[in-house]
C-alpha positions in Angstrom: -31.9 -10.0 -5.7 -31.3 -11.2 -2.1 -29.4 -8.9 0.4 -27.3 -10.3 3.4 -25.6 -8.8 6.2 -21.8 -9.8 7.0 -20.9 -10.8 10.5 -17.3 -9.5 10.8 -16.2 -12.2 13.6 -12.7 -10.3 13.6 -14.2 -7.0 14.7 -17.0 -8.1 17.6 -17.2 -10.3 20.2 -19.4 -13.3 20.2 -22.4 -11.7 22.1 -22.3 -8.8 19.8 -22.3 -11.0 16.7 -25.3 -13.0 17.8 -26.9 -9.6 18.6 -26.1 -8.0 15.3 -27.6 -11.3 13.5 -30.8 -10.6 15.4 -30.9 -6.6 14.5 -30.4 -7.8 10.7 -33.3 -9.9 10.7 -35.5 -7.2 12.0 -33.9 -5.0 9.6 -35.3 -7.1 6.7 -31.8 -8.7 5.6 -32.5 -12.1 3.7 -29.3 -13.7 5.2 -26.4 -13.4 7.4 -22.8 -14.3 6.4 -19.9 -14.9 9.0 -16.2 -15.0 8.5 -14.4 -18.2 9.8 -11.1 -17.1 11.1 -8.9 -18.0 13.6 -7.0 -14.6 13.9 -8.4 -11.4 13.1 -6.5 -9.4 10.2 -5.3 -6.8 12.2 -4.9 -6.5 16.4 -6.9 -3.5 16.1 -9.8 -5.4 15.4 -9.4 -7.4 18.5 -11.8 -10.3 17.9 -11.9 -13.7 16.3 -14.5 -16.2 18.1 -15.4 -19.5 17.0 -17.8 -19.0 14.1 -19.4 -22.5 14.5 -20.5 -21.5 18.3 -22.1 -18.2 17.3 -23.9 -19.7 14.4 -25.5 -21.9 16.9 -26.4 -19.1 18.9 -27.7 -17.2 15.9 -29.9 -20.3 14.8 -31.5 -20.2 17.8 -31.9 -16.5 18.2 -33.5 -16.0 14.7 -36.3 -17.7 12.8 -36.2 -16.3 9.1 -32.7 -15.4 8.1 -30.4 -17.7 6.2 -27.1 -18.7 7.7 -23.9 -19.0 5.9 -20.1 -19.3 6.5 -18.2 -16.8 4.5 -16.0 -18.6 4.2 -14.7 -21.8 5.8 -11.4 -23.6 4.7 -12.1 -27.4 5.4 -8.5 -28.6 4.3 -5.9 -27.7 6.9 -6.9 -26.2 10.4 -10.0 -28.3 10.3 -10.5 -31.8 8.7 -13.3 -32.1 6.1 -15.2 -34.6 8.2 -15.4 -32.4 11.2 -17.0 -29.8 8.6 -19.3 -32.4 7.4 -20.7 -32.9 10.7 -20.7 -28.9 12.1 -22.6 -28.3 8.7 -25.0 -30.9 9.2 -25.6 -30.2 12.9 -26.4 -26.6 11.6 -28.6 -27.6 9.1 -30.6 -29.4 11.7 -30.5 -26.6 14.1 -31.4 -24.0 11.6 -34.2 -25.9 10.3 -32.7 -26.0 6.7 -31.6 -22.5 6.8 -27.7 -23.1 6.5 -25.3 -23.0 3.4 -21.8 -24.0 3.8 -19.4 -21.4 2.3 -15.9 -23.2 1.5 -12.7 -21.8 0.2 -8.9 -22.9 -0.1 -8.1 -20.7 2.8 -5.5 -18.1 3.8 -2.1 -18.6 5.8 -3.1 -16.3 8.3 -5.6 -19.1 9.7 -4.4 -22.2 8.3 -0.7 -22.4 9.5 -1.7 -22.1 13.3 -2.1 -26.2 13.6 1.6 -26.6 12.3 0.9 -28.7 9.5 2.2 -25.8 7.0 -0.1 -24.0 4.2 0.5 -25.3 1.0 2.6 -22.8 -1.3 1.0 -23.8 -4.4 -2.7 -22.4 -5.3 -3.2 -25.5 -7.5 -2.7 -27.8 -4.5 -4.9 -25.8 -2.4 -7.7 -26.2 -4.8 -7.0 -29.9 -5.2 -7.1 -30.3 -1.2 -10.7 -28.2 -1.6 -12.2 -30.7 -4.3 -11.1 -33.6 -2.1 -12.6 -32.1 1.0 -16.0 -31.3 -0.5 -16.1 -35.0 -2.1 -15.7 -36.0 1.7 -18.3 -33.8 2.9 -20.8 -34.7 0.2 -19.9 -38.4 0.8 -20.7 -38.1 4.6 -23.8 -36.5 4.0 -25.2 -39.7 2.1 -25.4 -41.1 5.7 -24.2 -44.5 6.7 -20.6 -45.6 7.4 -18.1 -44.1 5.1 -14.5 -44.3 4.3 -12.2 -42.6 2.1 -8.7 -42.7 1.3 -7.2 -39.9 -0.9 -4.3 -37.9 -2.0 -4.7 -35.6 1.0 -7.2 -37.1 3.5 -8.5 -40.3 5.0 -11.9 -41.2 6.5 -12.1 -44.4 8.4 -15.6 -45.9 8.8 -17.3 -42.3 9.7 -21.1 -41.8 10.0 -22.9 -38.4 10.6 -26.0 -39.7 12.8 -27.7 -36.1 12.6 -28.5 -35.1 9.2 -30.7 -32.4 8.1 -34.1 -33.5 5.8 -32.2 -31.8 2.5 -28.2 -31.8 2.0 -26.7 -28.5 3.1 -25.9 -26.2 -0.1 -22.1 -25.5 -0.7 -21.1 -22.2 -1.8 -17.4 -22.2 -3.2 -15.1 -18.8 -3.1 -13.6 -17.7 -6.2 -10.9 -15.3 -6.7 -10.0 -16.4 -10.3 -11.5 -18.3 -13.5 -9.9 -21.5 -12.4 -11.7 -21.5 -9.0 -15.0 -20.2 -10.8 -14.9 -23.1 -12.7 -14.4 -25.4 -9.7 -17.2 -23.6 -7.7 -19.6 -24.8 -10.9 -18.0 -28.2 -10.8 -18.2 -29.1 -7.0 -20.4 -26.3 -5.6 -24.2 -25.2 -5.6 -23.4 -21.6 -5.4 -20.5 -19.2 -5.7 -18.4 -16.2 -3.6 -16.9 -13.2 -5.1 -15.5 -10.4 -3.2 -15.6 -8.1 -6.0 -18.0 -7.2 -9.1 -16.1 -9.6 -11.6 -18.1 -10.1 -14.8 -15.5 -12.7 -15.9 -15.6 -14.7 -12.9 -19.2 -15.1 -13.2 -19.1 -15.7 -17.0 -16.6 -18.6 -16.2 -18.7 -19.8 -13.7 -21.6 -20.2 -15.9 -19.8 -21.3 -18.7 -18.6 -24.2 -16.6 -22.2 -25.2 -16.2 -22.6 -23.3 -12.6 -26.2 -22.4 -12.2 -26.7 -21.5 -8.5 -26.6 -18.5 -6.5 -23.8 -15.8 -6.8 -22.8 -14.0 -4.0 -20.9 -10.8 -3.8 -19.6 -9.1 -1.0 -19.5 -5.4 -0.9 -17.5 -3.1 1.5 -18.8 0.1 2.8 -18.2 1.9 5.7 -21.2 3.7 7.5 -20.8 6.8 9.8 -22.3 10.2 10.1 -19.8 11.7 7.7 -17.5 10.3 5.2 -14.3 11.2 6.8 -15.3 9.7 10.2 -16.3 6.7 8.2 -13.1 6.3 6.3 -11.2 6.8 9.3 -12.9 4.0 11.0 -12.3 1.7 8.0 -8.5 2.5 8.0 -8.3 1.7 11.3 -9.7 -1.8 11.1 -10.2 -2.7 7.6 -7.5 -1.3 5.5 -6.3 -4.8 5.0 -9.1 -5.2 2.5 -7.2 -3.2 -0.3 -4.4 -5.3 -0.2 -5.6 -7.7 -3.1 -6.2 -11.4 -2.8 -2.6 -12.5 -3.4 -1.0 -10.9 -0.6 -4.0 -11.5 1.6 -3.8 -15.2 1.2 -0.4 -15.4 2.1 0.6 -13.3 5.0 0.9 -15.3 8.2 0.0 -12.9 11.3 -2.1 -9.7 12.0 1.3 -8.0 12.6 2.2 -8.5 8.9 -1.0 -7.4 7.9 -0.4 -4.3 9.7 2.6 -3.9 8.3 1.7 -4.4 4.9 -1.1 -2.0 5.1 0.5 0.8 7.1 0.8 3.0 3.7 -2.9 2.6 3.3 -4.3 6.4 3.3 -8.0 7.3 4.3 -8.4 8.4 0.5 -7.2 5.2 -0.7 -10.3 3.7 1.4 -12.8 6.3 -0.1 -11.8 5.3 -3.4 -11.9 1.7 -2.6 -15.6 1.6 -1.4 -18.4 3.9 -0.2 -17.9 5.7 3.0 -20.4 7.7 4.7 -24.3 8.2 4.9 -25.1 8.7 1.2 -27.3 5.8 0.4 -27.2 6.8 -3.4 -23.5 6.5 -3.3 -23.9 3.0 -1.9 -26.7 1.9 -4.3 -24.1 3.1 -7.2 -21.5 0.8 -5.9 -24.3 -1.9 -5.6 -25.4 -1.7 -9.1 -21.8 -2.8 -10.3 -22.4 -6.1 -8.7 -26.0 -6.6 -10.0 -24.5 -5.6 -13.6 -21.7 -8.1 -13.1 -24.3 -10.7 -12.8 -24.2 -10.9 -8.7 -27.8 -11.9 -7.8 -27.1 -12.5 -3.5 -25.5 -9.0 -2.3 -23.3 -9.2 1.1 -23.3 -5.6 2.7 -19.8 -5.8 4.7 -20.2 -2.6 6.9 -16.8 -1.9 8.6 -18.2 1.4 10.0 -18.0 2.2 13.8 -21.4 2.0 14.9 -23.6 -1.4 13.9 -26.6 0.1 15.5 -26.6 3.1 13.6 -26.3 1.3 10.5 -29.0 -0.9 11.0 -31.4 2.3 11.1 -29.7 3.7 8.3 -30.2 0.5 6.2 -34.1 0.2 7.2 -34.9 3.7 6.6 -32.9 4.7 3.5 -30.8 1.7 2.0 -33.1 -1.4 1.8 -35.4 0.2 -0.7 -32.6 1.3 -3.2 -30.8 -1.9 -3.1 -34.1 -3.8 -3.9 -35.0 -1.4 -6.6 -32.0 -2.4 -8.7 -32.9 -4.0 -11.6 -31.4 -7.9 -11.8 -30.2 -9.2 -14.8 -32.0 -12.5 -16.3 
């Protein structure tokens, strides 16, 4: 199993994110993944820099860790041709260490360009399918055109392409999305240890990496960790159907106001107990995840990296992977 670290772009400025990526490499993580948002989930998080600029700096400052977007929506805020160029450039800059994570998006980030956000999840998936088709077409090289149901490309050519095409990982929040990930992607993203989604992916022919995001909150004690997580990350317990539809950080704040610290502690591990975190990770492994993404919403990233190196890395890597 490979282990990655989530760069929470909604909670830190771009300089801090680059430094965290460097520390993650030094701490032994195999990859770093960054969220690609226009807005934070809550205004208390206070940040949301342009993920692609941060990734370029991370590529320049690191040597070994792989880089991922987790995830980019290439259908509304971005035209897929732009993402094809951005991902190709990052593939070159990172010398083949980049994976493009894509998904159907959230209203929070996509509505800002004034084009609206599709009400139908089915339409969002159809748009994502066509977007990935365009991205792969442009990565074939040469001048390419496309006229589809949702997008057009007119004689576009990407001049700087990596030696090997960038892998594409597709986010899946339900069985249909898991089957789509198998059809159009090289890997799948999950935000929970859902064995049914992984089964849907593999039964549809998916054979690539299965990334699972695991929330934790590290601090010196459980209450401090839970209170910090409630302040910045209580949105995470709302469920994806809510999270994909709310339009602003203020809406997320209102929708999650009744979340208590006790709810946070029930939702994911809080505090300095490595065995509790390893137990949560085991659920991901047992579900079929083979790439675990640690999402730390605690108040002190530097202290977390020390904790990870000293007490957590060995426990996570000792978990038995499924065949």
